[in-house]
ZAMARVO-830559 format. One record per residue: residue number from 1; residue in three letters; x, y, z of N, C-alpha, C, O in turn. Coordinates in Angstrom, 3 decimals, decimal comma, padded with zeros to 6 digits. Example, Ala and Ser with C-alpha at 12.3 -4.5 7.8 and 13.67 -1.06 7.14 Angstrom:
BEGIN
1_ala_013,190_-005,690_007,800_012,300_-004,500_007,800_013,200_-003,300_007,800_014,236_-003,319_008,465
2_ser_012,850_-002,250_007,080_013,670_-001,060_007,140_012,900_000,030_007,870_013,409_001,138_008,039
end
This chain:
BEGIN
1_met_041,058_027,715_-025,227_039,818_027,632_-025,424_039,081_026,249_-025,378_039,047_025,733_-026,496
2_lys_038,468_025,488_-024,370_038,079_024,573_-024,154_036,432_024,682_-024,927_035,623_025,597_-024,771
3_thr_036,301_023,657_-025,634_034,864_023,722_-026,231_033,974_022,585_-025,450_034,463_021,472_-025,255
4_arg_032,911_022,845_-025,099_031,936_021,910_-024,554_031,182_021,280_-025,724_030,769_021,940_-026,677
5_val_030,978_019,506_-025,546_030,283_019,104_-026,045_029,786_018,096_-025,222_030,338_017,912_-024,137
6_thr_028,668_017,292_-025,615_028,066_016,519_-024,874_028,537_015,255_-024,445_028,690_014,293_-025,197
7_gly_028,796_015,266_-023,064_029,653_014,206_-022,641_031,137_014,334_-022,662_031,809_013,352_-022,979
8_gly_031,721_015,499_-022,342_033,308_015,328_-022,477_033,225_016,974_-023,207_032,315_017,790_-023,354
9_arg_035,041_016,934_-023,638_035,141_018,497_-024,350_035,756_017,634_-025,439_036,189_016,482_-025,420
10_ala_035,645_018,685_-026,530_035,537_018,018_-028,100_037,049_017,818_-028,166_037,780_018,627_-027,594
11_ala_037,563_016,758_-028,849_038,961_016,980_-029,139_039,517_017,795_-030,386_038,976_018,208_-031,411
12_val_040,889_017,865_-029,863_041,305_019,257_-030,544_042,851_018,610_-030,679_043,394_018,075_-029,713
13_pro_043,504_018,726_-032,021_044,613_018,172_-032,342_045,398_018,280_-030,824_045,280_019,275_-030,109
14_lys_046,218_017,084_-030,455_047,023_017,122_-029,404_048,229_016,528_-029,870_048,119_015,520_-030,569
15_gln_049,488_017,024_-029,578_050,807_016,248_-029,421_051,020_015,101_-028,932_050,200_015,058_-028,015
16_val_051,815_013,721_-028,929_051,672_012,668_-028,366_053,131_012,995_-027,840_054,088_013,303_-028,550
17_val_053,117_012,851_-026,263_054,695_013,162_-025,730_054,994_012,171_-024,893_053,965_011,691_-024,417
18_ala_056,144_011,572_-024,444_056,489_010,968_-023,356_056,019_011,008_-022,341_055,809_010,004_-021,661
19_asp_055,778_012,024_-022,043_055,301_012,960_-020,401_053,759_012,656_-020,628_053,079_013,682_-020,657
20_met_053,044_011,443_-020,800_051,817_011,608_-021,087_050,721_012,317_-020,013_050,806_012,121_-018,801
21_asp_049,823_013,049_-020,541_048,521_013,548_-019,542_047,527_012,113_-019,433_047,576_011,093_-020,120
22_ser_046,561_012,499_-018,216_045,934_011,605_-017,782_045,098_010,571_-019,042_044,845_009,366_-019,050
23_asp_044,825_011,700_-020,067_043,908_010,700_-020,974_044,551_009,523_-021,570_044,199_008,344_-021,598
24_asp_045,904_010,322_-022,188_046,804_009,046_-022,835_047,035_008,213_-021,797_046,735_007,068_-022,134
25_glu_047,457_008,275_-020,621_047,374_007,049_-019,803_046,374_006,019_-019,889_046,604_004,815_-020,008
26_ile_045,007_006,694_-019,805_043,885_005,932_-019,934_044,172_005,142_-021,343_043,837_003,958_-021,370
27_ile_044,519_005,475_-022,025_044,697_005,063_-023,532_045,013_004,326_-023,794_044,481_003,605_-024,638
28_lys_046,381_004,031_-023,030_047,487_003,068_-023,088_047,200_002,156_-022,646_047,321_001,110_-023,284
29_glu_046,494_002,176_-020,839_046,036_001,290_-020,023_045,127_000,338_-020,520_045,199_-000,888_-020,433
30_met_044,079_001,185_-021,166_043,143_000,162_-021,800_043,426_-000,365_-022,755_043,017_-001,517_-022,906
31_lys_044,082_000,139_-023,591_044,184_-000,679_-025,150_045,118_-001,791_-024,618_044,872_-002,987_-024,771
32_gly_046,379_-001,230_-023,882_047,494_-002,811_-023,471_046,405_-003,850_-022,654_046,690_-005,006_-022,969
33_leu_045,757_-003,827_-022,121_044,665_-004,913_-021,847_043,811_-005,366_-022,563_043,027_-006,243_-022,199
34_gly_043,824_-004,872_-023,628_042,865_-005,354_-024,906_041,592_-004,616_-025,169_040,960_-005,085_-026,115
35_tyr_041,015_-003,514_-024,539_039,870_-002,968_-024,290_039,414_-002,686_-026,237_040,213_-002,407_-027,131
36_arg_038,091_-002,863_-026,345_037,732_-002,105_-027,917_038,109_-000,821_-027,740_038,415_-000,395_-026,627
37_asp_038,120_-000,245_-028,589_038,452_001,174_-028,434_036,890_002,078_-028,208_036,875_003,130_-027,569
38_glu_035,774_001,551_-028,763_034,533_001,701_-028,084_034,580_002,121_-026,570_034,319_003,205_-026,048
39_ala_035,081_000,672_-025,911_035,381_001,178_-024,648_036,225_001,995_-023,617_036,044_002,395_-022,467
40_val_037,065_002,052_-024,391_038,062_003,402_-024,331_037,471_005,052_-024,399_037,736_005,965_-023,618
41_arg_036,678_005,074_-025,485_035,675_006,345_-025,758_034,835_006,520_-024,961_034,363_007,650_-024,843
42_asp_034,343_005,365_-024,092_033,025_005,542_-023,575_033,407_006,094_-022,332_032,776_007,044_-021,869
43_arg_034,529_005,520_-021,649_035,461_005,545_-020,430_035,675_007,188_-020,584_034,959_007,920_-019,900
44_leu_036,524_007,689_-021,360_036,770_008,931_-021,516_035,682_009,818_-021,434_035,645_010,719_-020,596
45_ile_034,648_009,578_-022,396_033,348_010,433_-022,320_033,099_010,790_-020,763_033,000_011,897_-020,233
46_ser_033,019_009,262_-020,104_032,073_009,088_-018,731_032,724_010,098_-017,773_032,066_010,734_-016,950
47_glu_034,042_010,208_-017,925_034,636_011,037_-017,145_034,887_012,573_-017,236_035,568_013,330_-016,543
48_gly_034,035_012,786_-018,423_034,016_014,582_-018,912_035,725_014,544_-019,449_036,380_015,586_-019,415
49_arg_036,231_013,472_-019,848_037,377_014,176_-020,439_037,645_014,102_-022,436_036,777_013,938_-023,293
50_ile_038,483_014,208_-022,539_038,434_014,338_-024,437_037,430_013,512_-024,818_037,199_012,433_-024,272
51_arg_036,707_014,050_-025,902_035,772_013,436_-026,702_036,428_012,607_-027,974_036,548_013,226_-029,032
52_tyr_036,721_011,668_-027,930_037,669_010,961_-029,414_036,406_010,506_-030,007_035,279_010,585_-029,518
53_glu_036,768_010,016_-031,138_036,013_009,212_-032,131_036,507_007,307_-032,139_037,509_006,753_-032,593
54_ala_035,716_006,951_-031,676_036,474_005,574_-031,730_037,739_005,112_-032,340_038,732_004,632_-031,794
55_lys_037,456_005,398_-033,794_038,515_005,385_-034,689_039,718_005,717_-034,293_040,696_005,009_-034,535
56_thr_039,781_006,862_-033,623_040,982_007,633_-033,441_041,464_007,046_-032,168_042,515_007,531_-031,749
57_ile_041,054_006,339_-031,640_041,498_005,491_-030,208_042,858_004,678_-030,560_043,949_005,087_-030,161
58_ser_042,730_003,605_-031,265_043,741_003,146_-032,085_045,020_003,955_-032,468_046,109_003,824_-031,909
59_thr_044,735_004,838_-033,532_045,795_005,531_-033,848_046,646_006,237_-032,724_047,874_006,260_-032,640
60_arg_045,775_006,774_-031,930_046,725_007,767_-030,786_047,335_006,249_-029,841_048,488_006,158_-029,420
61_tyr_046,354_005,264_-029,675_047,726_004,147_-029,113_048,726_004,044_-029,852_049,753_004,238_-029,202
62_ile_048,929_003,804_-031,036_049,836_003,351_-032,012_051,424_004,423_-031,684_052,579_004,111_-031,394
63_arg_050,549_006,101_-031,973_051,301_006,947_-031,592_051,935_007,139_-030,195_052,980_007,781_-030,084
64_ile_051,408_006,671_-029,287_051,994_006,845_-028,029_053,028_005,726_-027,766_054,145_005,908_-027,283
65_lys_052,498_004,540_-028,153_053,598_003,314_-027,827_055,116_003,693_-029,079_056,255_003,255_-028,916
66_arg_054,732_004,444_-030,057_056,111_004,784_-030,932_056,559_006,104_-030,026_057,751_006,224_-030,308
67_val_056,299_006,908_-029,306_057,059_007,669_-028,653_057,236_007,102_-027,700_058,432_007,222_-027,434
68_leu_056,628_006,377_-026,797_057,592_005,863_-025,264_058,808_004,703_-025,991_059,912_004,490_-025,489
69_ala_058,278_004,044_-027,286_059,487_003,503_-027,930_060,828_004,152_-028,253_061,963_003,695_-028,120
70_ala_060,357_005,485_-028,770_061,903_005,969_-028,783_062,325_006,671_-027,334_063,491_006,847_-026,982
71_gln_061,506_006,927_-026,797_061,925_007,294_-025,279_062,884_006,032_-024,784_063,929_006,311_-024,195
72_glu_062,679_005,226_-024,921_063,249_004,169_-024,491_064,447_004,002_-025,074_065,411_003,697_-024,371
73_glu_064,577_004,168_-026,406_065,829_004,227_-026,798_066,694_005,196_-026,541_067,913_005,052_-026,454
74_arg_066,080_006,205_-026,413_067,021_007,358_-025,945_067,823_007,240_-024,720_068,959_007,684_-024,554
75_ile_066,986_006,487_-023,750_067,443_006,499_-022,392_068,435_005,160_-022,500_069,222_005,090_-021,555
76_leu_068,560_003,860_-023,685_068,930_002,945_-023,381_070,655_003,716_-024,251_071,809_003,459_-023,908
77_asp_070,289_004,462_-025,156_071,473_004,898_-025,790_072,304_005,932_-024,870_073,430_006,297_-025,208
78_glu_071,869_006,246_-024,044_072,801_007,395_-023,262_073,406_006,630_-022,197_074,486_006,969_-021,714
79_glu_072,563_005,297_-021,683_073,293_004,705_-020,629_073,773_003,505_-021,024_073,684_002,568_-020,229
80_leu_074,200_003,358_-021,952_074,708_001,835_-023,057_075,865_001,214_-021,830_075,782_000,031_-021,502
81_ser_076,733_001,957_-021,319_077,808_001,159_-020,784_077,279_000,778_-019,354_078,174_000,628_-018,523
82_asp_076,200_000,623_-018,985_075,498_000,232_-017,885_074,866_-001,201_-018,030_074,467_-001,905_-017,102
83_trp_074,850_-001,505_-019,410_074,512_-002,596_-019,858_074,942_-004,306_-019,197_076,087_-004,304_-018,746
84_his_074,451_-005,262_-019,116_075,177_-006,639_-018,475_074,750_-007,255_-019,437_074,009_-006,816_-020,317
85_asp_075,331_-008,654_-019,303_074,791_-010,031_-020,253_073,225_-010,361_-019,707_072,811_-010,375_-018,548
86_gly_072,564_-010,600_-020,873_071,326_-010,692_-020,806_070,156_-009,325_-020,727_068,935_-009,458_-020,811
87_asp_070,739_-008,302_-020,585_069,933_-007,110_-020,664_069,279_-006,928_-021,840_068,197_-006,346_-021,763
88_val_069,660_-007,277_-022,911_069,461_-006,961_-024,261_067,966_-008,317_-024,507_066,793_-008,038_-024,759
89_arg_068,425_-009,395_-024,367_067,139_-010,163_-024,017_065,833_-010,009_-023,543_064,760_-010,219_-024,110
90_leu_066,139_-009,530_-022,197_064,947_-009,077_-021,434_064,588_-007,896_-021,813_063,732_-007,410_-021,073
91_thr_064,967_-007,126_-022,839_064,141_-005,605_-023,292_063,604_-006,401_-024,497_062,564_-006,128_-025,097
92_glu_064,361_-007,322_-024,750_063,314_-007,984_-026,158_062,238_-008,387_-025,747_061,187_-008,055_-026,296
93_leu_062,284_-009,203_-024,671_060,791_-010,069_-024,127_059,976_-008,587_-023,473_058,747_-008,536_-023,420
94_lys_060,593_-007,782_-023,145_059,616_-006,921_-022,562_058,947_-005,928_-023,929_057,930_-005,238_-023,862
95_cys_059,787_-006,089_-025,055_059,178_-004,901_-025,866_057,780_-006,250_-026,993_056,704_-006,069_-027,564
96_arg_058,636_-007,380_-026,777_057,334_-008,078_-027,139_056,126_-008,190_-026,125_055,073_-008,601_-026,612
97_ala_056,137_-007,953_-025,104_055,187_-008,098_-024,063_054,083_-007,056_-024,612_052,864_-007,160_-024,748
98_leu_054,921_-006,093_-024,853_054,240_-004,504_-025,301_053,479_-004,669_-026,698_052,649_-003,896_-027,178
99_ser_053,987_-005,922_-027,259_054,080_-005,748_-028,887_054,664_-004,608_-029,516_053,958_-003,989_-030,312
100_leu_055,836_-004,221_-029,297_056,236_-003,244_-029,970_057,809_-003,869_-030,641_058,690_-003,092_-031,010
101_leu_057,963_-005,495_-030,717_058,397_-005,521_-031,803_058,032_-006,354_-032,820_058,581_-006,266_-033,918
end
């Protein structure tokens, strides 16, 4: 059931998964670029997407980062034999750039 509210759809509990929907992609992209929660919320609302409260955006972003980090860890564990010298350092640098470490 889709509940209509002014400026978008009402927020309902939604599990964070690695295969993100377009709403979560926008949150990840904008928060990763340093946008404030209010700006992310306003974009979602202006596009008729889920109407999150501003304080919910950061919480959801943290949950998205955790799910993606766990997925990356599973992938690395499964493909451990394909590692080469320097791969660990490169992964650490990527994680720091994404603020995961």
